VOPAGU-2260 file (C-alpha; in pm, 1 decimal, decimal comma):
REM VOPAGU-2260
SITE   aa  ch    i         X         Y         Z
SITE  MET   A    0      -0,1      -0,2       0,1
SITE  ASP   A    1     121,4     348,8     -88,0
SITE  LEU   A    2      51,4     511,4     248,4
SITE  LYS   A    3     129,0     863,6     129,7
SITE  SER   A    4    -124,8     838,1    -151,7
SITE  VAL   A    5    -395,1     697,9      75,2
SITE  LEU   A    6    -330,2     963,1     339,5
SITE  LYS   A    7    -341,7    1235,8      74,1
SITE  LEU   A    8    -674,4    1106,8     -56,6
SITE  LEU   A    9    -829,0    1094,0     290,7
SITE  THR   A   10    -697,3    1428,1     417,3
SITE  GLU   A   11    -832,9    1607,4     111,7
SITE  LYS   A   12   -1188,2    1514,8     218,0
SITE  VAL   A   13   -1370,8    1763,9     441,1
SITE  GLY   A   14   -1553,3    1547,8     696,4
SITE  VAL   A   15   -1583,2    1792,9     986,7
SITE  SER   A   16   -1750,5    1634,2    1290,3
SITE  GLY   A   17   -2120,7    1583,8    1235,6
SITE  ASP   A   18   -2084,2    1611,8     857,5
SITE  GLU   A   19   -1843,2    1328,2     777,6
SITE  ARG   A   20   -2016,4    1190,4     469,3
SITE  ASP   A   21   -1749,7    1266,1     206,5
SITE  ALA   A   22   -1468,6    1129,2     424,2
SITE  SER   A   23   -1678,1     828,4     526,2
SITE  GLU   A   24   -1755,6     742,8     163,8
SITE  ALA   A   25   -1386,7     758,2      68,2
SITE  ALA   A   26   -1287,1     540,4     363,6
SITE  ALA   A   27   -1564,9     290,6     290,3
SITE  GLU   A   28   -1446,9     246,6     -69,3
SITE  LEU   A   29   -1094,8     173,0      55,4
SITE  LEU   A   30   -1222,3     -67,7     320,0
SITE  LYS   A   31   -1420,2    -269,3      62,8
SITE  ARG   A   32   -1088,2    -403,0     -71,1
SITE  TYR   A   33   -1040,5    -597,7     251,1
SITE  ALA   A   34   -1369,6    -638,3     436,4
SITE  GLU   A   35   -1722,5    -757,2     377,7
SITE  ASN   A   36   -2054,1    -602,4     479,6
SITE  VAL   A   37   -1903,6    -253,1     457,9
SITE  GLU   A   38   -2161,9      12,6     534,0
SITE  ILE   A   39   -2205,0     370,2     647,1
SITE  ASP   A   40   -2471,2     405,3     914,8
SITE  SER   A   41   -2705,8     699,3     966,8
SITE  PHE   A   42   -2451,6     864,5    1197,5
SITE  GLY   A   43   -2162,6     853,9     948,2
SITE  ASN   A   44   -1975,1     560,5    1103,8
SITE  VAL   A   45   -1808,0     317,3     862,4
SITE  THR   A   46   -1800,9     -50,6     959,0
SITE  GLY   A   47   -1680,7    -370,0     792,6
SITE  PHE   A   48   -1583,9    -724,0     890,9
SITE  VAL   A   49   -1305,4    -971,7     813,7
SITE  ARG   A   50   -1386,7   -1324,1     928,4
SITE  SER   A   51   -1144,6   -1575,7    1076,4
SITE  HIS   A   52   -1173,5   -1940,2     976,8
SITE  ASP   A   53   -1156,8   -2032,1    1345,6
SITE  PRO   A   54   -1517,1   -2084,6    1464,7
SITE  ASP   A   55   -1412,8   -2006,9    1823,1
SITE  ALA   A   56   -1225,0   -1688,0    1740,9
SITE  GLU   A   57   -1293,2   -1378,0    1949,3
SITE  THR   A   58   -1383,3   -1048,8    1781,0
SITE  LEU   A   59   -1117,8    -776,6    1773,5
SITE  MET   A   60   -1241,9    -427,2    1694,7
SITE  LEU   A   61   -1002,1    -189,2    1517,4
SITE  ASP   A   62   -1114,8     171,8    1544,7
SITE  ALA   A   63    -993,0     506,3    1414,3
SITE  HIS   A   64   -1206,8     817,5    1390,9
SITE  ILE   A   65   -1289,1     960,5    1050,2
SITE  ASP   A   66   -1397,3    1310,1    1157,6
SITE  ARG   A   67   -1179,7    1619,7    1187,2
SITE  ILE   A   68   -1199,5    1948,7    1372,1
SITE  GLY   A   69   -1337,5    2260,0    1205,7
SITE  MET   A   70   -1583,9    2541,2    1258,9
SITE  ILE   A   71   -1954,7    2602,3    1200,3
SITE  VAL   A   72   -2145,7    2910,4    1080,3
SITE  THR   A   73   -2346,5    3067,0    1363,9
SITE  TYR   A   74   -2448,2    3408,5    1231,3
SITE  ILE   A   75   -2411,2    3654,6     941,7
SITE  ASP   A   76   -2394,6    4014,3    1065,1
SITE  ASP   A   77   -2525,4    4329,6     898,3
SITE  GLY   A   78   -2191,5    4390,5     729,7
SITE  GLY   A   79   -2180,8    4044,8     570,6
SITE  PHE   A   80   -1918,4    3911,5     810,8
SITE  VAL   A   81   -1969,7    3545,5     902,1
SITE  LYS   A   82   -1951,7    3449,6    1269,7
SITE  MET   A   83   -1855,6    3098,2    1373,9
SITE  GLY   A   84   -1820,7    2846,0    1653,6
SITE  SER   A   85   -1566,9    2567,9    1709,3
SITE  VAL   A   86   -1638,7    2206,1    1614,6
SITE  GLY   A   87   -1388,6    2022,5    1831,3
SITE  GLY   A   88   -1076,1    2163,7    1993,0
SITE  THR   A   89    -965,7    2420,9    1736,2
SITE  ASP   A   90    -634,7    2590,6    1822,5
SITE  LEU   A   91    -748,6    2952,1    1849,1
SITE  ARG   A   92    -392,7    3086,6    1856,9
SITE  ILE   A   93    -354,5    3029,9    1482,6
SITE  MET   A   94    -692,0    3160,3    1367,8
SITE  PRO   A   95    -647,6    3532,2    1284,7
SITE  ALA   A   96    -582,8    3603,6     914,1
SITE  GLN   A   97    -626,4    3239,7     807,1
SITE  SER   A   98    -777,4    3164,3     467,5
SITE  VAL   A   99   -1087,2    2944,5     507,3
SITE  THR   A  100   -1353,7    2769,9     303,3
SITE  ILE   A  101   -1720,4    2774,9     399,6
SITE  HIS   A  102   -1889,6    2461,0     268,7
SITE  GLY   A  103   -2227,7    2611,2     186,1
SITE  LYS   A  104   -2455,0    2582,7    -115,9
SITE  ARG   A  105   -2127,6    2632,1    -297,4
SITE  LYS   A  106   -1776,5    2663,1    -160,2
SITE  VAL   A  107   -1708,6    3017,3     -42,1
SITE  THR   A  108   -1354,6    3136,7      29,8
SITE  GLY   A  109   -1296,0    3391,9     302,6
SITE  VAL   A  110   -1034,4    3523,5     543,4
SITE  ILE   A  111   -1063,1    3553,9     919,4
SITE  SER   A  112   -1058,4    3923,6     998,2
SITE  THR   A  113    -801,5    4064,2    1237,2
SITE  LEU   A  114    -677,6    4404,5    1348,4
SITE  PRO   A  115    -335,8    4507,5    1214,7
SITE  PRO   A  116     -74,0    4518,7    1489,9
SITE  HIS   A  117     -40,9    4895,6    1439,9
SITE  VAL   A  118    -385,8    4954,8    1591,0
SITE  SER   A  119    -409,9    4660,6    1830,0
SITE  ASP   A  120    -405,6    4739,0    2201,5
SITE  ASP   A  121    -296,9    4387,0    2303,0
SITE  ARG   A  122    -104,4    4185,2    2047,5
SITE  SER   A  123     -65,8    3887,5    2284,3
SITE  LYS   A  124    -438,3    3832,3    2345,3
SITE  VAL   A  125    -586,8    3513,5    2196,5
SITE  ALA   A  126    -934,2    3592,1    2063,4
SITE  GLU   A  127   -1225,1    3372,1    2164,7
SITE  ILE   A  128   -1399,5    3195,9    1877,7
SITE  GLY   A  129   -1709,0    3415,8    1915,9
SITE  GLU   A  130   -1495,5    3727,1    1870,7
SITE  LEU   A  131   -1371,4    3617,8    1528,7
SITE  ALA   A  132   -1545,1    3678,4    1196,8
SITE  ILE   A  133   -1489,6    3572,6     836,7
SITE  ASP   A  134   -1468,7    3831,5     560,4
SITE  VAL   A  135   -1620,1    3678,4     246,2
SITE  GLY   A  136   -1634,4    4006,5      52,2
SITE  MET   A  137   -2014,1    4005,1      35,0
SITE  THR   A  138   -2306,2    4197,8     171,5
SITE  ARG   A  139   -2532,6    4017,8     417,1
SITE  GLU   A  140   -2792,9    3963,0     145,6
SITE  GLN   A  141   -2534,5    3817,2     -94,8
SITE  ALA   A  142   -2386,8    3591,4     171,7
SITE  LYS   A  143   -2724,5    3450,7     276,1
SITE  LYS   A  144   -2782,8    3324,5     -79,3
SITE  CYS   A  145   -2492,0    3079,4     -60,4
SITE  ILE   A  146   -2415,8    3044,1     313,5
SITE  SER   A  147   -2652,6    2894,0     571,3
SITE  LEU   A  148   -2635,8    2869,8     947,9
SITE  GLY   A  149   -2477,5    2534,9    1034,6
SITE  ASP   A  150   -2249,1    2516,7     731,9
SITE  ARG   A  151   -1907,1    2372,6     815,9
SITE  ILE   A  152   -1585,5    2570,9     779,2
SITE  THR   A  153   -1229,2    2450,8     727,1
SITE  ILE   A  154    -895,7    2629,6     720,4
SITE  ASN   A  155    -734,5    2610,3     378,4
SITE  SER   A  156    -424,2    2392,6     371,5
SITE  ASP   A  157    -265,8    2139,5     139,0
SITE  PHE   A  158     -99,0    1800,4     163,0
SITE  ARG   A  159     274,7    1867,2     161,5
SITE  GLU   A  160     563,9    1624,0     140,6
SITE  LEU   A  161     847,5    1729,4     369,7
SITE  ALA   A  162    1202,1    1594,7     391,2
SITE  GLY   A  163    1250,0    1223,4     433,2
SITE  ASN   A  164     934,1    1028,7     510,7
SITE  ARG   A  165     731,5    1312,1     663,1
SITE  VAL   A  166     419,1    1484,3     543,1
SITE  SER   A  167     210,2    1777,6     662,2
SITE  ALA   A  168    -163,9    1802,9     603,6
SITE  PRO   A  169    -493,8    1891,0     767,1
SITE  ALA   A  170    -690,3    1605,2     928,6
SITE  VAL   A  171    -387,9    1384,5     993,2
SITE  ASP   A  172    -577,2    1345,9    1322,7
SITE  ASP   A  173    -707,9    1085,2    1260,5
SITE  ARG   A  174    -714,2     999,1     891,9
SITE  SER   A  175    -361,9     865,3     952,5
SITE  GLY   A  176    -514,1     616,6    1199,5
SITE  VAL   A  177    -752,0     505,2     925,6
SITE  CYS   A  178    -446,2     454,5     702,0
SITE  ALA   A  179    -275,2     242,7     969,8
SITE  ILE   A  180    -575,1       8,1     994,6
SITE  LEU   A  181    -607,2     -22,0     616,1
SITE  ALA   A  182    -234,7     -98,3     590,2
SITE  ALA   A  183    -269,9    -363,4     861,8
SITE  LEU   A  184    -555,8    -525,6     669,1
SITE  GLU   A  185    -337,4    -530,8     358,0
SITE  MET   A  186     -66,4    -712,5     554,8
SITE  LEU   A  187    -317,3    -953,8     706,0
SITE  LYS   A  188    -428,9   -1075,0     362,9
SITE  LYS   A  189    -127,0   -1307,5     373,4
SITE  ARG   A  190    -194,1   -1432,9     725,8
SITE  LYS   A  191    -436,3   -1658,1     907,8
SITE  LEU   A  192    -645,2   -1452,2    1146,9
SITE  LYS   A  193    -642,1   -1511,2    1521,3
SITE  TYR   A  194    -957,1   -1300,1    1552,8
SITE  ASN   A  195   -1267,3   -1201,3    1368,0
SITE  ILE   A  196   -1188,6    -840,2    1287,3
SITE  ALA   A  197   -1449,5    -566,8    1307,1
SITE  VAL   A  198   -1335,2    -235,7    1158,7
SITE  SER   A  199   -1481,2      93,8    1275,7
SITE  PHE   A  200   -1403,0     431,8    1121,9
SITE  SER   A  201   -1609,1     631,3    1366,7
SITE  ALA   A  202   -1776,3     971,3    1347,6
SITE  GLN   A  203   -1777,7    1260,0    1594,4
SITE  GLU   A  204   -1479,8    1163,3    1809,2
SITE  GLU   A  205   -1374,8    1527,9    1827,8
SITE  THR   A  206   -1709,5    1626,5    1978,2
SITE  GLY   A  207   -1731,4    1366,1    2254,3
SITE  GLU   A  208   -1652,6    1017,9    2117,2
SITE  ARG   A  209   -2012,2     995,9    2003,2
SITE  GLY   A  210   -1996,1     769,8    1700,5
SITE  VAL   A  211   -1792,0     487,4    1848,6
SITE  LYS   A  212   -2039,6     446,7    2134,2
SITE  GLN   A  213   -2288,9     321,9    1877,9
SITE  THR   A  214   -2054,8      95,9    1678,6
SITE  ALA   A  215   -1899,8     -62,1    1989,5
SITE  PHE   A  216   -2243,5    -131,2    2136,4
SITE  ARG   A  217   -2363,5    -281,6    1808,4
SITE  ILE   A  218   -2053,1    -491,1    1738,8
SITE  ARG   A  219   -1994,0    -596,7    2103,5
SITE  PRO   A  220   -1631,7    -700,9    2048,1
SITE  ASP   A  221   -1431,0    -907,7    2292,7
SITE  ARG   A  222   -1136,1    -671,9    2267,7
SITE  ALA   A  223   -1047,3    -355,1    2079,5
SITE  ILE   A  224    -757,0    -140,4    1966,3
SITE  ALA   A  225    -820,0     230,9    1925,0
SITE  VAL   A  226    -572,1     384,0    1680,7
SITE  ASP   A  227    -515,9     758,3    1719,1
SITE  VAL   A  228    -245,4    1024,7    1718,6
SITE  SER   A  229     -45,4    1161,2    2009,6
SITE  PHE   A  230     199,7    1443,2    2076,8
SITE  GLY   A  231     518,5    1474,5    1871,2
SITE  ARG   A  232     827,6    1639,3    2012,2
SITE  THR   A  233     899,6    2002,5    1931,1
SITE  PRO   A  234    1164,7    2238,3    2074,5
SITE  ASP   A  235     914,8    2387,3    2320,5
SITE  SER   A  236     769,5    2056,5    2445,0
SITE  GLU   A  237     849,2    1837,9    2745,7
SITE  PRO   A  238    1032,2    1517,3    2643,8
SITE  ARG   A  239     840,6    1317,2    2905,0
SITE  ASP   A  240     508,0    1417,7    2747,0
SITE  THR   A  241     602,5    1362,7    2381,6
SITE  ALA   A  242     767,3    1120,0    2139,8
SITE  GLU   A  243    1007,3    1179,1    1854,6
SITE  LEU   A  244     868,6    1154,3    1504,1
SITE  GLY   A  245    1012,9     839,2    1354,9
SITE  SER   A  246    1026,2     652,6    1688,8
SITE  GLY   A  247     753,2     409,4    1588,5
SITE  VAL   A  248     421,1     311,3    1741,9
SITE  MET   A  249     318,5     434,3    2087,7
SITE  ILE   A  250     166,2     156,8    2304,2
SITE  GLY   A  251     -80,9     287,8    2561,1
SITE  PHE   A  252     -76,1     210,6    2933,0
SITE  SER   A  253    -353,0     363,4    3143,6
SITE  ALA   A  254    -602,2     296,9    3419,9
SITE  ALA   A  255    -862,6     309,3    3141,8
SITE  LEU   A  256    -692,3      33,1    2940,0
SITE  ASP   A  257    -650,1    -342,0    2973,2
SITE  ARG   A  258    -303,5    -411,3    3118,0
SITE  GLU   A  259    -277,0    -759,2    2965,0
SITE  MET   A  260    -339,0    -621,9    2615,2
SITE  SER   A  261     -84,5    -343,6    2665,1
SITE  GLU   A  262     177,7    -593,2    2784,5
SITE  SER   A  263      98,5    -834,9    2502,1
SITE  LEU   A  264     136,4    -563,4    2238,8
SITE  LYS   A  265     463,3    -452,5    2398,0
SITE  LYS   A  266     597,4    -809,8    2398,7
SITE  THR   A  267     494,3    -855,0    2035,5
SITE  ALA   A  268     671,4    -533,5    1933,0
SITE  GLU   A  269     987,1    -647,3    2110,4
SITE  GLU   A  270     983,0    -993,8    1955,7
SITE  LYS   A  271     914,8    -867,0    1603,9
SITE  GLU   A  272    1159,4    -576,1    1637,3
SITE  ILE   A  273     894,0    -315,8    1565,4
SITE  PRO   A  274    1005,7      30,1    1684,7
SITE  PHE   A  275     786,9     153,4    1972,3
SITE  THR   A  276     761,3     378,2    2274,5
SITE  ILE   A  277     537,5     356,4    2580,0
SITE  GLU   A  278     266,7     618,4    2628,1
SITE  VAL   A  279     139,3     646,0    2986,3
SITE  MET   A  280    -198,4     812,5    3035,9
SITE  PRO   A  281    -271,5     795,4    3408,9
SITE  SER   A  282    -650,5     825,5    3396,5
SITE  ASN   A  283    -851,5     850,4    3072,8
SITE  THR   A  284    -683,5     836,3    2734,2
SITE  GLY   A  285    -873,9    1114,2    2556,5
SITE  THR   A  286    -943,6     872,5    2270,6
SITE  ASN   A  287   -1228,6     647,1    2159,8
SITE  ALA   A  288   -1082,0     376,2    2383,0
SITE  ASP   A  289   -1247,8     544,0    2683,0
SITE  SER   A  290   -1591,5     485,0    2532,5
SITE  ILE   A  291   -1522,5     143,6    2381,5
SITE  ALA   A  292   -1395,0       1,4    2711,4
SITE  VAL   A  293   -1721,4      71,5    2894,0
SITE  SER   A  294   -1955,1     -26,5    2610,7
SITE  ALA   A  295   -2223,3    -289,9    2677,7
SITE  GLY   A  296   -2073,4    -538,3    2926,4
SITE  GLY   A  297   -1722,8    -394,6    2894,2
SITE  VAL   A  298   -1447,5    -445,7    2636,4
SITE  ARG   A  299   -1078,0    -521,9    2686,8
SITE  CYS   A  300    -915,2    -228,4    2513,8
SITE  CYS   A  301    -577,9     -74,2    2432,4
SITE  THR   A  302    -453,8     225,1    2233,2
SITE  LEU   A  303    -192,4     237,4    1961,6
SITE  SER   A  304     -84,0     585,7    1864,5
SITE  PHE   A  305     192,1     761,0    1677,1
SITE  PRO   A  306     332,1    1109,0    1731,9
SITE  ILE   A  307     232,8    1408,5    1521,9
SITE  ARG   A  308     336,9    1769,8    1548,5
SITE  TYR   A  309     103,0    2070,1    1553,0
SITE  MET   A  310    -210,8    1878,2    1651,3
SITE  HIS   A  311    -544,8    2047,5    1578,7
SITE  THR   A  312    -392,0    2284,9    1325,9
SITE  PRO   A  313    -406,2    2272,9     943,0
SITE  THR   A  314     -39,3    2164,5     927,5
SITE  GLU   A  315     -38,2    1843,5    1133,8
SITE  THR   A  316     287,9    1662,9    1061,2
SITE  VAL   A  317     353,8    1288,4    1073,2
SITE  ASP   A  318     626,0    1039,5     981,9
SITE  ILE   A  319     489,5     773,3     745,3
SITE  GLY   A  320     720,7     518,9     907,9
SITE  ASP   A  321     530,0     553,4    1236,5
SITE  ILE   A  322     201,9     473,3    1060,6
SITE  GLU   A  323     366,4     168,8     905,0
SITE  ALA   A  324     505,2      51,6    1242,5
SITE  THR   A  325     154,0      75,4    1388,2
SITE  ALA   A  326      14,0    -130,3    1101,8
SITE  ARG   A  327     285,4    -392,9    1147,9
SITE  LEU   A  328     209,0    -428,5    1519,6
SITE  ILE   A  329    -164,1    -469,3    1453,0
SITE  CYS   A  330     -81,4    -733,6    1191,6
SITE  GLU   A  331     148,7    -927,8    1426,2
SITE  TYR   A  332    -104,0    -909,7    1709,4
SITE  ALA   A  333    -405,2   -1016,1    1501,6
SITE  GLY   A  334    -240,0   -1249,5    1253,7
SITE  GLY   A  335    -109,2   -1601,2    1285,8
SITE  GLU   A  336     112,0   -1791,4    1045,5
SITE  GLU   A  337     115,5   -1710,4     676,2
SITE  ASN   A  338    -143,6   -1869,6     449,4
SITE  ALA   A  339     -24,1   -2171,7     257,8
């Protein structure tokens, strides 16, 4: 699998939380290469199944969320400026003067208005989302013809290849997790399965892990792996709270996770010489694993992550090798010997 091409395809889809349809449809088409009974439910969740030949096999759920952060239109003022609210944890520090697209009746390009520094009383103040407005160059009457309340908004950014094996793009969180699962399924085509695999590309993680609550309850897996991103090291970060890009998969340990699964994944990575680090999350994980683990009668659950830089911005940066290491670990955990 060409991971860069798949990641580029997925990150170019809009799919802001609550309006994931275009991203879900793209992910579903990719999943159909590996799984059966692929469908998109009324909430935007994508599910599919790969069956083991072992009649006693447990069900392993592999989940990554398909939604991304963004904004939503809340009001159009008398001057034609568009007001907005956050959908997910948008980094407000980067918002002023950004170029954006409003996904209305047609795509409308605008810029987030900001005072020039020459006339600003406090250049260090971070504006609240309700204080910002988008200049679309229209009157209120013109804007209302193509923009409706509730339309989603994204910051304009492109997929960029950086040096080495690194790329920068919007929605790396968590379209890269979707890529890792698809790559693992590609690898597993050559292996006998230890588990029945249920795949979930879930909606609305960024707004409260809402979609996976439904898929986990419906699937009722025996165990699950939530694949997501974590914090990559930058010059201003704490080494104990981050991981270097290129250091491999991050195996989660937490009070919210199943210790046996964490240890088993760690042992597998060691035996198969898959690069990894340990990610300790003392209480909750902040991922879909928190909801999966307490679904129905309870699910044994672990997280696999990989570090990205600049999370929740339009320039999230990832090392493709870390996605591949995550896929390899999933394959080794879920797969037995090679098919004859």
